[in-house]
C-alpha positions in Angstrom: 96.3 9.3 -21.2 97.1 12.6 -22.8 99.4 14.4 -20.4 102.5 16.2 -22.1 105.6 17.6 -20.6 106.4 14.6 -18.4 109.9 15.6 -18.0 111.9 19.0 -18.4 115.0 19.5 -20.3 116.6 20.0 -17.1 115.7 16.9 -15.9 116.9 15.2 -18.8 120.3 17.1 -18.6 120.4 15.9 -14.8 119.8 12.4 -15.7 122.3 12.3 -18.5 125.2 13.5 -15.8 124.6 10.3 -13.7 124.9 7.9 -16.9 127.7 5.3 -16.8 128.4 3.3 -19.8 128.9 -0.5 -19.4 130.1 -3.2 -21.8 128.2 -6.0 -23.0 127.9 -9.0 -20.7 129.5 -6.9 -18.1 127.9 -7.5 -14.4 127.9 -4.1 -12.7 127.3 -4.4 -8.5 125.7 -1.2 -7.7 125.5 -2.1 -3.8 125.3 -5.4 -2.0 122.0 -6.1 -3.1 121.6 -4.5 -6.8 123.4 -6.2 -9.5 123.0 -5.3 -13.5 124.0 -7.3 -16.6 123.4 -6.2 -19.9 122.9 -8.4 -23.1 123.1 -7.9 -26.9 119.9 -6.7 -28.2 120.1 -6.3 -32.0 117.5 -3.9 -33.4 119.9 -0.6 -33.6 123.3 0.2 -32.6 123.6 0.0 -28.8 120.5 -1.7 -28.1 120.9 -3.9 -24.8 118.3 -6.0 -22.9 119.0 -5.6 -19.1 119.0 -8.1 -16.4 118.3 -6.5 -13.1 118.7 -8.5 -9.6 117.9 -7.2 -6.3 118.8 -9.6 -3.5 117.0 -12.9 -4.6 114.5 -11.4 -7.0 115.4 -10.7 -10.7 113.9 -8.8 -13.7 114.7 -9.0 -17.6 113.8 -5.8 -19.4 114.1 -6.1 -23.1 113.6 -2.9 -24.6 113.3 -3.3 -28.3 115.1 -6.4 -29.8 115.4 -8.1 -32.9 115.9 -12.2 -32.8 116.8 -12.2 -36.7 120.2 -11.0 -37.9 120.5 -8.8 -40.5 123.0 -6.9 -43.1 124.5 -5.0 -40.1 123.7 -6.4 -36.9 123.5 -9.6 -35.1 120.3 -11.1 -33.5 119.8 -10.6 -30.0 121.0 -13.2 -27.3 120.5 -13.9 -23.6 121.4 -17.0 -21.7 119.5 -19.0 -19.1 119.1 -16.4 -16.5 115.6 -17.6 -15.2 114.3 -14.1 -13.9 111.2 -13.9 -11.9 109.9 -11.6 -14.5 110.6 -11.1 -18.2 109.2 -7.4 -19.6 109.1 -7.8 -23.2 108.2 -5.7 -26.1 105.0 -7.0 -28.2 105.1 -4.6 -31.6 104.6 -7.7 -33.6 102.8 -10.0 -31.3 100.7 -11.8 -34.2 103.3 -11.4 -37.0 105.5 -14.3 -38.4 107.8 -12.7 -40.9 108.6 -14.7 -44.3 112.1 -15.3 -45.5 114.4 -12.0 -45.3 115.9 -13.2 -48.2 112.9 -13.1 -50.1 111.8 -9.7 -48.9 115.1 -8.3 -49.7 114.8 -9.6 -53.4 111.1 -8.4 -53.6 112.5 -5.0 -52.5 115.1 -4.7 -54.6 113.1 -6.1 -57.8 110.3 -3.3 -56.9 113.0 -0.4 -56.5 114.6 -1.7 -59.9 111.5 -1.7 -61.9 110.5 1.9 -60.7 113.5 3.4 -61.7 113.8 1.7 -64.9 110.4 3.4 -65.9 112.0 6.8 -64.7 110.0 6.7 -61.4 110.9 8.2 -58.1 111.1 5.9 -55.0 110.3 7.3 -51.6 111.3 5.3 -48.6 110.2 6.9 -45.2 112.5 5.3 -42.4 113.7 6.0 -38.8 117.2 7.8 -38.9 118.6 5.0 -36.8 118.9 1.2 -37.9 116.5 0.4 -41.0 117.8 3.4 -42.7 121.6 1.7 -42.5 120.2 -1.6 -43.2 118.5 -0.6 -46.3 121.4 1.8 -47.4 123.8 -1.4 -47.4 121.4 -3.3 -49.5 121.1 -0.7 -52.2 124.7 -0.1 -52.3 125.5 -3.5 -52.8 122.9 -4.0 -55.4 123.8 -0.6 -57.0 127.5 -1.8 -57.2 126.5 -5.1 -58.7 124.3 -4.0 -61.2 126.1 -0.9 -62.2 123.1 1.4 -61.7 123.3 5.1 -62.4 120.2 6.4 -60.8 121.2 8.6 -57.6 120.3 7.6 -54.0 119.9 10.0 -51.4 119.3 9.9 -47.5 118.0 12.8 -45.6 120.5 15.0 -44.3 120.4 15.3 -40.4 119.8 12.6 -37.9 120.4 9.7 -40.6 124.0 11.1 -41.3 124.6 11.4 -37.7 123.5 8.2 -37.2 125.5 6.4 -39.8 128.7 8.6 -38.5 128.1 6.5 -35.3 127.7 3.2 -37.0 131.4 3.8 -38.4 132.8 4.9 -35.0 131.3 1.8 -33.2 131.9 -0.8 -35.8 132.3 -3.5 -33.1 128.8 -3.5 -32.4 128.0 -4.7 -35.9 127.5 -8.1 -37.1 130.9 -10.5 -37.7 130.8 -10.1 -41.5 130.9 -6.1 -41.3 133.7 -6.5 -38.5 135.6 -9.1 -41.2 135.4 -6.4 -44.0 136.2 -3.3 -42.3 140.0 -3.5 -42.4 139.7 -3.6 -46.1 136.5 -1.5 -46.5 133.9 0.3 -44.2 130.6 -0.7 -45.4 129.1 2.7 -43.9 131.2 4.7 -46.6 128.5 4.7 -49.3 129.7 5.2 -52.8 126.4 5.6 -54.3 124.3 7.1 -51.5 124.6 11.0 -50.7 122.7 13.6 -48.8 119.5 14.8 -50.1 118.7 18.5 -50.5 114.9 19.5 -50.6 115.8 21.2 -54.2 116.6 17.9 -55.5 112.9 16.9 -55.1 111.8 18.6 -58.6 114.9 17.2 -60.5 113.7 15.3 -63.6 114.6 11.6 -64.1 114.5 8.6 -61.4 115.9 8.6 -57.9 115.5 7.0 -54.7 115.2 8.6 -51.3 115.4 7.7 -47.9 113.4 10.2 -45.7 112.3 10.6 -42.3 109.8 10.3 -40.3 109.3 6.6 -40.9 105.6 6.7 -40.1 105.2 9.6 -43.2 103.2 11.9 -41.2 105.5 14.8 -41.2 108.8 16.3 -42.1 110.6 15.5 -45.3 108.7 12.1 -46.1 105.5 13.7 -46.3 106.7 16.5 -48.4 108.0 14.2 -51.0 105.0 12.3 -50.9 102.4 15.0 -51.5 105.1 16.0 -54.5 105.4 12.9 -56.0 101.9 11.1 -55.4 100.4 12.5 -58.6 103.0 10.4 -60.8 101.8 6.6 -61.3 105.7 5.8 -62.0 106.5 6.6 -58.6 106.7 4.6 -55.6 106.3 4.6 -51.9 107.9 1.8 -49.8 106.8 1.4 -46.1 109.8 -0.7 -44.5 108.8 -0.4 -40.7 106.0 -0.4 -38.3 103.3 2.5 -38.4 101.3 3.5 -35.2 97.8 3.7 -35.3 96.9 7.4 -36.1 99.5 8.3 -38.4 99.4 8.8 -42.2 101.5 5.8 -43.1 99.2 3.4 -40.7 96.0 5.1 -42.2 97.1 4.4 -45.8 98.4 1.2 -45.2 94.8 0.2 -43.7 92.9 1.2 -46.6 91.7 4.8 -45.6 89.8 6.7 -48.0 90.6 10.0 -46.5 93.6 11.5 -44.5 92.7 14.8 -42.6 95.6 16.6 -41.0 95.6 19.4 -38.2 95.6 22.1 -40.8 92.4 21.2 -42.5 94.2 19.7 -45.3 93.0 16.2 -46.3 93.9 13.5 -48.6 91.2 11.1 -50.1 92.6 7.7 -50.7 91.1 5.6 -53.5 94.0 3.5 -54.0 94.0 -0.3 -53.2 96.5 -1.0 -50.2 97.7 -4.4 -50.0 99.8 -5.9 -47.2 103.3 -7.4 -47.8 105.3 -6.7 -51.3 102.2 -6.6 -53.4 101.8 -3.3 -55.3 98.4 -1.5 -55.9 97.7 0.9 -58.5 94.8 3.3 -57.9 93.7 6.9 -58.1 93.5 8.9 -54.9 92.5 12.6 -54.4 94.5 15.0 -51.9 92.4 18.5 -51.0 94.0 21.3 -49.6 92.6 24.5 -47.8 92.7 26.2 -51.2 90.4 23.8 -52.5 93.4 22.5 -55.1 93.7 18.7 -55.2 96.3 16.2 -56.1 95.6 13.0 -57.8 97.5 10.2 -56.1 98.4 7.4 -58.4 101.9 6.2 -57.1 102.1 3.0 -56.0 102.2 2.2 -52.3 103.6 -0.8 -50.7 104.5 -2.3 -47.4 107.6 -4.3 -47.1 108.5 -5.1 -43.4 112.0 -4.7 -42.7 111.4 -3.7 -39.0 113.8 -4.5 -36.3 111.5 -5.5 -33.9 111.0 -9.3 -32.9 108.2 -11.0 -34.6 106.1 -13.6 -32.6 108.3 -16.5 -33.3 111.2 -14.1 -31.9 109.3 -13.3 -28.8 108.8 -17.0 -28.0 112.4 -17.8 -28.6 113.5 -15.3 -26.3 111.2 -16.8 -23.7 112.6 -20.1 -24.3 116.0 -19.1 -23.9 115.9 -17.3 -20.5 113.1 -19.2 -19.1 111.5 -16.8 -16.8 108.9 -17.6 -14.2 106.2 -14.8 -15.4 106.3 -12.6 -18.6 104.9 -9.1 -18.9 104.1 -7.8 -22.3 104.3 -4.1 -23.3 104.9 -1.9 -26.3 102.1 -3.5 -28.4 98.4 -3.3 -29.4 95.9 -4.8 -27.2 94.1 -7.2 -29.3 97.5 -8.7 -30.8 99.0 -8.9 -27.2 95.8 -10.6 -26.0 96.5 -13.6 -28.9 100.4 -13.7 -27.7 99.3 -13.6 -23.9 97.4 -16.9 -24.5 99.9 -18.6 -26.5 102.5 -17.9 -23.8 100.3 -19.2 -21.1 99.5 -22.5 -23.2 102.9 -23.2 -24.6 104.9 -22.5 -21.4 102.4 -22.7 -18.5 103.7 -19.5 -16.8 101.6 -16.6 -15.8 101.5 -13.7 -18.5 100.4 -10.3 -18.0 99.5 -7.5 -20.2 98.5 -4.2 -18.3 97.1 -1.1 -19.7 99.0 2.2 -19.5 99.0 3.5 -15.8 97.9 0.0 -14.6 100.1 -1.6 -11.6 100.5 -5.4 -11.6 101.5 -7.1 -8.4 103.5 -10.5 -9.1 104.4 -12.8 -6.0 107.6 -14.5 -6.1 109.1 -17.4 -4.2 112.0 -16.4 -2.1 114.8 -18.8 -1.0 116.2 -18.6 2.6 119.8 -19.8 2.7 120.8 -21.9 5.6 124.2 -22.6 6.8 124.6 -26.6 7.5 127.1 -27.8 10.1 129.9 -29.8 8.4 129.8 -32.4 11.2 125.9 -33.0 11.2 125.9 -33.2 7.2 128.9 -35.7 7.2 126.9 -37.9 9.9 123.8 -37.6 8.0 125.3 -38.8 5.0 127.2 -41.8 6.6 124.4 -43.1 8.4 122.0 -43.1 5.9 120.2 -46.5 5.2 120.1 -46.0 1.5 123.7 -45.5 0.0 123.1 -47.2 -3.2 122.2 -44.1 -5.2 124.3 -40.8 -4.2 122.0 -38.8 -5.9 118.7 -39.7 -4.3 117.8 -36.8 -1.6 118.7 -37.7 2.1 116.7 -36.7 5.2 118.4 -34.3 7.4 117.6 -34.1 11.4 118.8 -31.1 12.9 117.9 -27.8 14.8 117.2 -24.4 12.7 118.8 -21.8 14.7 118.3 -18.0 13.6 121.2 -15.3 14.3 120.5 -11.5 14.1 123.5 -10.0 12.1 124.0 -6.3 10.8 122.8 -7.6 7.4 119.9 -9.5 8.4 119.0 -12.8 10.0 121.3 -15.6 9.5 119.9 -19.2 9.3 121.9 -22.3 10.6 121.1 -26.1 10.9 123.2 -27.6 13.8 123.0 -30.6 15.8 120.4 -30.7 18.7 122.9 -31.3 21.2 125.0 -28.1 20.0 122.1 -25.9 19.7 121.1 -26.7 23.3 124.7 -26.1 24.5 124.7 -22.6 22.7 121.3 -21.6 24.5 122.2 -23.1 27.7 119.2 -25.5 27.8 119.1 -28.7 29.5 117.6 -31.7 27.7 114.6 -33.4 28.8 113.4 -36.7 27.6 109.8 -38.0 26.9 109.0 -41.5 27.1 106.3 -42.7 24.5 104.4 -46.1 25.3 102.1 -47.6 22.8 100.0 -50.9 23.7 99.0 -53.5 21.3 96.9 -56.4 22.4 97.4 -60.0 21.2 95.2 -63.1 21.1 97.6 -65.7 22.6 95.7 -68.5 24.3 97.8 -70.7 26.5 101.3 -69.0 25.3 103.7 -67.8 27.8 105.1 -64.5 27.6 108.5 -65.8 26.7 107.5 -67.8 23.9 105.5 -64.2 22.6 109.0 -62.6 23.1 111.0 -65.0 21.1 108.4 -65.0 18.4 108.6 -61.5 18.1 112.4 -61.1 18.6 112.8 -63.5 15.5 110.2 -61.3 13.5 112.0 -58.1 14.1 115.3 -59.5 13.5 114.3 -61.0 10.1 112.8 -57.7 8.9 114.7 -55.0 10.8 118.3 -56.6 11.2 119.8 -54.5 8.0 118.4 -51.1 9.2 118.6 -51.6 13.2 120.7 -53.6 15.8 118.0 -56.0 17.5 118.8 -57.4 20.9 117.1 -59.8 23.4 117.6 -58.4 27.0 117.8 -60.3 30.1 114.5 -59.1 31.3 113.0 -60.6 28.3 112.7 -57.2 26.7 113.6 -56.5 22.8 115.7 -53.6 22.1 115.7 -52.3 18.5 117.8 -49.0 18.5 116.0 -46.3 20.7 112.7 -48.7 21.1 111.8 -51.1 23.6 109.3 -54.0 23.0 108.0 -56.1 26.4 105.3 -58.5 26.8 103.2 -58.0 30.3 103.7 -61.2 32.6 100.1 -60.1 34.3 98.1 -60.5 31.1 95.2 -63.1 30.9 95.9 -66.4 29.3 93.9 -65.5 26.4 95.3 -61.9 25.7 98.7 -60.5 26.1 99.4 -57.0 26.4 102.6 -55.9 24.2 104.3 -52.6 25.2 106.2 -50.7 22.8 108.2 -47.8 24.2 110.7 -44.9 22.6 112.0 -41.9 23.7 112.8 -38.5 22.3 114.4 -35.1 23.0 112.3 -32.2 23.1 114.2 -29.3 24.5 115.2 -28.5 21.0 112.4 -29.7 18.4 114.5 -31.5 15.3 113.6 -30.1 11.8 113.3 -32.4 8.8 115.2 -31.0 5.5 
């Protein structure tokens, strides 16, 4: 919302003192309730996704990740942890990238064509990730083609980042790990540090310069110097945030203004994805001087963020109950939001900055079941043909307060009454059924009912005919009233149940 200075330098220093390093796939138990596990995220060196569990509820926070392996890092991976909520980036919510091999071939061809004409190639990059990826690509190509044009990368952050890649080689992909014994892929032979004095050197060269969005620093400095020469080229390999110079020229802006009142009037045609465009553009400065921009500007996506297909793949892998989209553009997030709900039939949220989202989750309550009750219920089950079929379990649910919270147990009703000191009471239920039976004695009706019940229920209940002409079926009793009229006979059906401890079905 435009606020600045959220955190002071001291806050950051205090926070860094509390940092604890963890290994990939290591589960860290912070306390009895909080558990943390990290997964490989690709993207850049050290990037990780975190699965956080508090009690029975869990969240996966992806941060930035990449589901496509590249030349120096593997693809992101997570198991079927089924979190209550997945918070995922959505930078490329509507983009599905073409073949990585085709993009690399086009990139190398464009760079080669430019230096063959004696031009200079400017590649604005971020210090960590894409700089190393494209350096490996060009280093390999230069060695194979025996090219002599110099390649430079910006001194400072990029140089430090590359040193960390050399140090943490185990975080790279399998190919680089295998070749590490013979050769460290980050010890570049053809790529050297860049000095600003080199920018006026004649002849072809390739320069990796920061920042990656071409709005300040060395990358913008070189862009202004090299723009007038139509033989030169600028390749935008990564994402450009709305409002930056890179984003404006890629979206066809005719004029770019800066804070110091400098402006660039852009007349060139800028095409999306690996198509070059040659045209004239004018750059105007405070002193009314202008620069004709004739260099080729191209966008070739080598971004380390997951595309739409990668985001959907991650959702499929971890099977969350809810998804929350962050780090994206609202219009593009809306498209992905609908697709997730349609394909996975789960809730998906895309809150604005500063908005609070409340998500309801189901909580499972663990219950300890008495072993004797479980065995008795399984052994007395009438249907034992299918062992996987759910069984009905009768018992009394008891709650005991402990130091860590309530504990629930399912026990036999008689044991529950014994523990609680409750005497059992029995309620007798009786239902009357009237039968039309003209000139038929109660004894004959009793014998008729006995045969019917025995034929129907003998495999489930023990059916007996008592001496007093009543029928006993387990805990139920059937009796024909002798005092009934000749035309209508009353049949009483009685059963009893314990009511001091009410049974619970599970």
